[in-house]
C-alpha atoms as an extended CHARMM CRD file, in Angstrom:
* protein
*
       155  EXT
         1         1  MET       CA            -88.4390000000      169.5800000000      117.8870000000  PROA      1               0.0000000000
         2         2  ARG       CA            -85.1010000000      170.0020000000      117.2910000000  PROA      2               0.0000000000
         3         3  ASN       CA            -85.6480000000      173.7710000000      115.8300000000  PROA      3               0.0000000000
         4         4  LEU       CA            -87.4080000000      174.6110000000      118.8560000000  PROA      4               0.0000000000
         5         5  THR       CA            -84.6970000000      173.5340000000      121.2910000000  PROA      5               0.0000000000
         6         6  LYS       CA            -81.8560000000      175.6110000000      119.3500000000  PROA      6               0.0000000000
         7         7  TYR       CA            -84.1040000000      178.5030000000      119.9020000000  PROA      7               0.0000000000
         8         8  THR       CA            -84.8480000000      178.0600000000      123.1960000000  PROA      8               0.0000000000
         9         9  VAL       CA            -81.1040000000      178.0260000000      124.2020000000  PROA      9               0.0000000000
        10        10  ARG       CA            -80.4450000000      180.9120000000      122.4420000000  PROA      10              0.0000000000
        11        11  PHE       CA            -83.5030000000      182.9790000000      124.2770000000  PROA      11              0.0000000000
        12        12  ARG       CA            -82.1550000000      181.5560000000      127.3860000000  PROA      12              0.0000000000
        13        13  ALA       CA            -78.5970000000      182.6600000000      126.5520000000  PROA      13              0.0000000000
        14        14  ILE       CA            -79.8720000000      186.2650000000      125.5350000000  PROA      14              0.0000000000
        15        15  ALA       CA            -82.0420000000      186.7330000000      128.7660000000  PROA      15              0.0000000000
        16        16  PHE       CA            -79.0270000000      185.2290000000      130.8750000000  PROA      16              0.0000000000
        17        17  PHE       CA            -76.8760000000      187.8360000000      129.3160000000  PROA      17              0.0000000000
        18        18  LEU       CA            -79.2660000000      190.6930000000      129.7780000000  PROA      18              0.0000000000
        19        19  CYS       CA            -80.0180000000      189.6020000000      133.3710000000  PROA      19              0.0000000000
        20        20  LEU       CA            -75.8380000000      190.0480000000      133.8440000000  PROA      20              0.0000000000
        21        21  LEU       CA            -75.6900000000      193.2540000000      131.9060000000  PROA      21              0.0000000000
        22        22  ILE       CA            -78.2870000000      195.0010000000      134.0770000000  PROA      22              0.0000000000
        23        23  GLY       CA            -76.8990000000      193.2850000000      137.1310000000  PROA      23              0.0000000000
        24        24  PHE       CA            -73.3680000000      194.7030000000      136.7950000000  PROA      24              0.0000000000
        25        25  ALA       CA            -74.6610000000      198.3380000000      135.4580000000  PROA      25              0.0000000000
        26        26  SER       CA            -77.2820000000      198.9330000000      138.0930000000  PROA      26              0.0000000000
        27        27  PRO       CA            -75.0090000000      199.2960000000      141.4290000000  PROA      27              0.0000000000
        28        28  ALA       CA            -72.9750000000      201.9460000000      139.2280000000  PROA      28              0.0000000000
        29        29  LEU       CA            -76.3080000000      203.6870000000      138.4070000000  PROA      29              0.0000000000
        30        30  THR       CA            -77.1780000000      203.9090000000      142.0150000000  PROA      30              0.0000000000
        31        31  SER       CA            -73.8620000000      205.0370000000      143.4140000000  PROA      31              0.0000000000
        32        32  ALA       CA            -73.7920000000      207.9370000000      140.4870000000  PROA      32              0.0000000000
        33        33  GLU       CA            -77.3310000000      209.2220000000      141.7800000000  PROA      33              0.0000000000
        34        34  SER       CA            -76.6000000000      209.1460000000      145.3050000000  PROA      34              0.0000000000
        35        35  LEU       CA            -73.3970000000      211.0480000000      144.8050000000  PROA      35              0.0000000000
        36        36  ASN       CA            -75.1530000000      213.6740000000      142.7960000000  PROA      36              0.0000000000
        37        37  GLN       CA            -77.9970000000      214.2470000000      145.1820000000  PROA      37              0.0000000000
        38        38  GLY       CA            -75.5480000000      214.1990000000      147.9370000000  PROA      38              0.0000000000
        39        39  LEU       CA            -76.6020000000      212.5990000000      151.6680000000  PROA      39              0.0000000000
        40        40  GLY       CA            -77.7050000000      215.9060000000      153.2560000000  PROA      40              0.0000000000
        41        41  SER       CA            -76.7370000000      219.2150000000      154.3170000000  PROA      41              0.0000000000
        42        42  ALA       CA            -76.8150000000      221.5430000000      157.3030000000  PROA      42              0.0000000000
        43        43  GLU       CA            -76.1390000000      225.3780000000      157.8990000000  PROA      43              0.0000000000
        44        44  ASP       CA            -75.3150000000      227.3910000000      161.0720000000  PROA      44              0.0000000000
        45        45  ASN       CA            -73.8220000000      230.7560000000      161.1480000000  PROA      45              0.0000000000
        46        46  GLY       CA            -73.5260000000      231.3680000000      157.4650000000  PROA      46              0.0000000000
        47        47  ILE       CA            -71.6060000000      228.0600000000      157.0250000000  PROA      47              0.0000000000
        48        48  LYS       CA            -73.3790000000      225.0140000000      155.0040000000  PROA      48              0.0000000000
        49        49  LEU       CA            -72.0430000000      221.7000000000      155.3780000000  PROA      49              0.0000000000
        50        50  THR       CA            -72.7210000000      218.9710000000      152.7260000000  PROA      50              0.0000000000
        51        51  LEU       CA            -72.1670000000      215.3870000000      152.7300000000  PROA      51              0.0000000000
        52        52  ASN       CA            -71.6640000000      214.1890000000      149.1010000000  PROA      52              0.0000000000
        53        53  GLY       CA            -71.2330000000      211.0580000000      149.6650000000  PROA      53              0.0000000000
        54        54  TYR       CA            -69.0560000000      208.0940000000      151.1200000000  PROA      54              0.0000000000
        55        55  SER       CA            -67.4250000000      204.8590000000      150.3290000000  PROA      55              0.0000000000
        56        56  ILE       CA            -66.5280000000      202.0240000000      152.1350000000  PROA      56              0.0000000000
        57        57  VAL       CA            -62.8550000000      200.9840000000      151.8790000000  PROA      57              0.0000000000
        58        58  ASN       CA            -60.2150000000      198.4660000000      153.8170000000  PROA      58              0.0000000000
        59        59  HSD       CA            -62.6490000000      195.2870000000      153.3910000000  PROA      59              0.0000000000
        60        60  GLY       CA            -65.5180000000      197.3370000000      155.0880000000  PROA      60              0.0000000000
        61        61  HSD       CA            -63.7490000000      198.7720000000      157.9220000000  PROA      61              0.0000000000
        62        62  THR       CA            -63.5810000000      202.0540000000      157.0740000000  PROA      62              0.0000000000
        63        63  ILE       CA            -66.0110000000      204.6380000000      155.7700000000  PROA      63              0.0000000000
        64        64  ARG       CA            -64.7870000000      207.6810000000      153.7910000000  PROA      64              0.0000000000
        65        65  LEU       CA            -67.5030000000      210.6630000000      153.8050000000  PROA      65              0.0000000000
        66        66  ASN       CA            -66.5750000000      213.2070000000      151.3990000000  PROA      66              0.0000000000
        67        67  TYR       CA            -67.8880000000      216.7510000000      152.2970000000  PROA      67              0.0000000000
        68        68  THR       CA            -68.2360000000      220.4720000000      150.9440000000  PROA      68              0.0000000000
        69        69  ILE       CA            -68.2100000000      223.4190000000      153.2740000000  PROA      69              0.0000000000
        70        70  HSD       CA            -69.3690000000      226.9620000000      151.8160000000  PROA      70              0.0000000000
        71        71  SER       CA            -69.4230000000      230.1780000000      153.8580000000  PROA      71              0.0000000000
        72        72  ASN       CA            -71.0520000000      233.6890000000      153.1870000000  PROA      72              0.0000000000
        73        73  SER       CA            -67.9780000000      235.4370000000      154.5330000000  PROA      73              0.0000000000
        74        74  ASN       CA            -64.2940000000      235.0650000000      153.8270000000  PROA      74              0.0000000000
        75        75  ILE       CA            -62.9760000000      233.1380000000      156.9940000000  PROA      75              0.0000000000
        76        76  GLN       CA            -59.3570000000      232.6400000000      157.3770000000  PROA      76              0.0000000000
        77        77  VAL       CA            -58.0500000000      229.0950000000      157.5620000000  PROA      77              0.0000000000
        78        78  ASP       CA            -54.8670000000      228.3980000000      159.4020000000  PROA      78              0.0000000000
        79        79  PRO       CA            -52.4180000000      226.5860000000      156.6630000000  PROA      79              0.0000000000
        80        80  TYR       CA            -51.2150000000      224.4120000000      158.9770000000  PROA      80              0.0000000000
        81        81  ALA       CA            -54.9320000000      223.0680000000      160.3390000000  PROA      81              0.0000000000
        82        82  LYS       CA            -55.2820000000      219.5140000000      160.5470000000  PROA      82              0.0000000000
        83        83  SER       CA            -59.2010000000      219.8830000000      160.2310000000  PROA      83              0.0000000000
        84        84  LEU       CA            -61.6190000000      222.3830000000      159.3170000000  PROA      84              0.0000000000
        85        85  MET       CA            -64.4830000000      220.8600000000      161.9740000000  PROA      85              0.0000000000
        86        86  ALA       CA            -64.0000000000      220.5370000000      165.6940000000  PROA      86              0.0000000000
        87        87  SER       CA            -64.2490000000      217.0830000000      166.6430000000  PROA      87              0.0000000000
        88        88  PRO       CA            -66.8450000000      215.6690000000      164.2900000000  PROA      88              0.0000000000
        89        89  HSD       CA            -68.4560000000      212.7630000000      165.9860000000  PROA      89              0.0000000000
        90        90  ILE       CA            -70.0600000000      210.1300000000      163.7150000000  PROA      90              0.0000000000
        91        91  TRP       CA            -72.6640000000      207.6190000000      165.2860000000  PROA      91              0.0000000000
        92        92  ILE       CA            -74.0980000000      204.2340000000      163.4710000000  PROA      92              0.0000000000
        93        93  GLU       CA            -77.2080000000      204.0200000000      165.1770000000  PROA      93              0.0000000000
        94        94  HSD       CA            -76.0850000000      204.3000000000      169.0060000000  PROA      94              0.0000000000
        95        95  THR       CA            -72.6210000000      203.4920000000      168.1660000000  PROA      95              0.0000000000
        96        96  LEU       CA            -70.2930000000      206.4590000000      168.2670000000  PROA      96              0.0000000000
        97        97  VAL       CA            -67.1230000000      205.9840000000      165.7410000000  PROA      97              0.0000000000
        98        98  ARG       CA            -64.4510000000      208.5430000000      165.8650000000  PROA      98              0.0000000000
        99        99  GLU       CA            -62.5140000000      209.9630000000      162.9040000000  PROA      99              0.0000000000
       100       100  ASN       CA            -58.9810000000      208.8830000000      162.0510000000  PROA      100             0.0000000000
       101       101  SER       CA            -58.1970000000      211.1900000000      159.3360000000  PROA      101             0.0000000000
       102       102  ASP       CA            -59.5350000000      214.4370000000      157.7630000000  PROA      102             0.0000000000
       103       103  THR       CA            -57.7860000000      216.1920000000      154.5490000000  PROA      103             0.0000000000
       104       104  PHE       CA            -59.0380000000      219.0470000000      153.0370000000  PROA      104             0.0000000000
       105       105  LYS       CA            -58.3080000000      221.8770000000      150.1840000000  PROA      105             0.0000000000
       106       106  LYS       CA            -59.5730000000      225.0740000000      149.3450000000  PROA      106             0.0000000000
       107       107  VAL       CA            -61.3350000000      224.9230000000      145.6960000000  PROA      107             0.0000000000
       108       108  GLY       CA            -62.8020000000      228.2760000000      145.4570000000  PROA      108             0.0000000000
       109       109  ASN       CA            -64.0200000000      231.4740000000      147.3170000000  PROA      109             0.0000000000
       110       110  ASN       CA            -65.0810000000      230.2930000000      150.7910000000  PROA      110             0.0000000000
       111       111  LEU       CA            -65.4010000000      226.7220000000      149.2970000000  PROA      111             0.0000000000
       112       112  TYR       CA            -63.6780000000      223.5280000000      150.7240000000  PROA      112             0.0000000000
       113       113  LYS       CA            -64.1440000000      220.1920000000      149.8990000000  PROA      113             0.0000000000
       114       114  GLY       CA            -62.6860000000      217.2330000000      152.1790000000  PROA      114             0.0000000000
       115       115  THR       CA            -62.7140000000      213.8860000000      153.2020000000  PROA      115             0.0000000000
       116       116  ILE       CA            -62.8510000000      212.1520000000      156.6340000000  PROA      116             0.0000000000
       117       117  GLU       CA            -62.1990000000      208.5960000000      157.4680000000  PROA      117             0.0000000000
       118       118  ALA       CA            -63.3610000000      206.7740000000      160.5390000000  PROA      118             0.0000000000
       119       119  GLN       CA            -63.0930000000      203.1890000000      161.4530000000  PROA      119             0.0000000000
       120       120  LEU       CA            -66.5760000000      200.8780000000      161.0830000000  PROA      120             0.0000000000
       121       121  HSD       CA            -67.5710000000      198.3650000000      163.5530000000  PROA      121             0.0000000000
       122       122  GLN       CA            -67.6450000000      195.0080000000      162.5730000000  PROA      122             0.0000000000
       123       123  TYR       CA            -71.4980000000      194.3160000000      163.6720000000  PROA      123             0.0000000000
       124       124  ARG       CA            -73.8110000000      196.6150000000      162.0130000000  PROA      124             0.0000000000
       125       125  PRO       CA            -77.6250000000      196.5000000000      161.8230000000  PROA      125             0.0000000000
       126       126  GLU       CA            -79.2650000000      196.0150000000      158.2870000000  PROA      126             0.0000000000
       127       127  ASN       CA            -79.1330000000      199.6820000000      156.6450000000  PROA      127             0.0000000000
       128       128  PRO       CA            -78.4090000000      201.3410000000      159.8670000000  PROA      128             0.0000000000
       129       129  HSD       CA            -79.0460000000      205.2320000000      159.9770000000  PROA      129             0.0000000000
       130       130  MET       CA            -75.7150000000      207.2070000000      160.4280000000  PROA      130             0.0000000000
       131       131  THR       CA            -75.4520000000      210.7340000000      161.9840000000  PROA      131             0.0000000000
       132       132  PHE       CA            -72.5110000000      213.2060000000      161.2480000000  PROA      132             0.0000000000
       133       133  LYS       CA            -72.5980000000      215.9840000000      163.9040000000  PROA      133             0.0000000000
       134       134  THR       CA            -69.7730000000      218.8680000000      164.8360000000  PROA      134             0.0000000000
       135       135  HSD       CA            -70.0760000000      222.0020000000      167.1580000000  PROA      135             0.0000000000
       136       136  GLY       CA            -67.5890000000      223.9940000000      165.1550000000  PROA      136             0.0000000000
       137       137  ILE       CA            -66.3930000000      224.6400000000      161.3690000000  PROA      137             0.0000000000
       138       138  LEU       CA            -63.7780000000      227.1720000000      160.4490000000  PROA      138             0.0000000000
       139       139  ASN       CA            -63.3050000000      228.3710000000      163.8310000000  PROA      139             0.0000000000
       140       140  GLN       CA            -66.8930000000      229.0760000000      164.1090000000  PROA      140             0.0000000000
       141       141  LYS       CA            -69.5290000000      227.6580000000      166.8070000000  PROA      141             0.0000000000
       142       142  GLY       CA            -72.6660000000      226.2170000000      165.8900000000  PROA      142             0.0000000000
       143       143  GLN       CA            -74.6470000000      222.8380000000      165.2670000000  PROA      143             0.0000000000
       144       144  TRP       CA            -74.3000000000      221.0410000000      162.0480000000  PROA      144             0.0000000000
       145       145  THR       CA            -76.4030000000      217.5370000000      162.2300000000  PROA      145             0.0000000000
       146       146  ILE       CA            -76.7180000000      215.3190000000      159.0030000000  PROA      146             0.0000000000
       147       147  ARG       CA            -78.4450000000      211.9190000000      158.9360000000  PROA      147             0.0000000000
       148       148  PHE       CA            -78.5870000000      209.5610000000      156.4510000000  PROA      148             0.0000000000
       149       149  ILE       CA            -78.9230000000      205.5500000000      156.0460000000  PROA      149             0.0000000000
       150       150  LEU       CA            -75.7990000000      203.5890000000      155.0620000000  PROA      150             0.0000000000
       151       151  ASN       CA            -76.6680000000      201.0730000000      152.4180000000  PROA      151             0.0000000000
       152       152  ASN       CA            -75.8030000000      197.5680000000      153.4420000000  PROA      152             0.0000000000
       153       153  ALA       CA            -74.9220000000      196.7460000000      149.6180000000  PROA      153             0.0000000000
       154       154  ASP       CA            -72.2120000000      199.1450000000      149.9740000000  PROA      154             0.0000000000
       155       155  TYR       CA            -69.7880000000      196.6620000000      152.1670000000  PROA      155             0.0000000000
């Protein structure tokens, strides 16, 4: 009987260790998958906007949206421009949040990468839909709208 207890304790310890290992590894695997696939894309007038991923920072009060803009033609960008997009709107369900900052850099021919930060409201429904919309990119008018689901586990 004594040997059975010793083996039972070892089995439980190994099972507990494996559960912890899987629990810590799975959020990292999920985040990596969503970053590789991206959140969505929209294209208009030869300009493609892709939301690559997001991160929740500042204790759940701020969202950072990482984006890529690719243009089919060479459009000159003012080196002093503060944003590549004209007044982007970010909606969480039916609540509008405004951007706080937009940083970007040119990473290739007609290719830009950037990050937009926006304040998140305290109350958010379970796994809310987010909508990112802008009417102008690179001084070109158009309609770019991307919808995705904000995962509550991220904040």
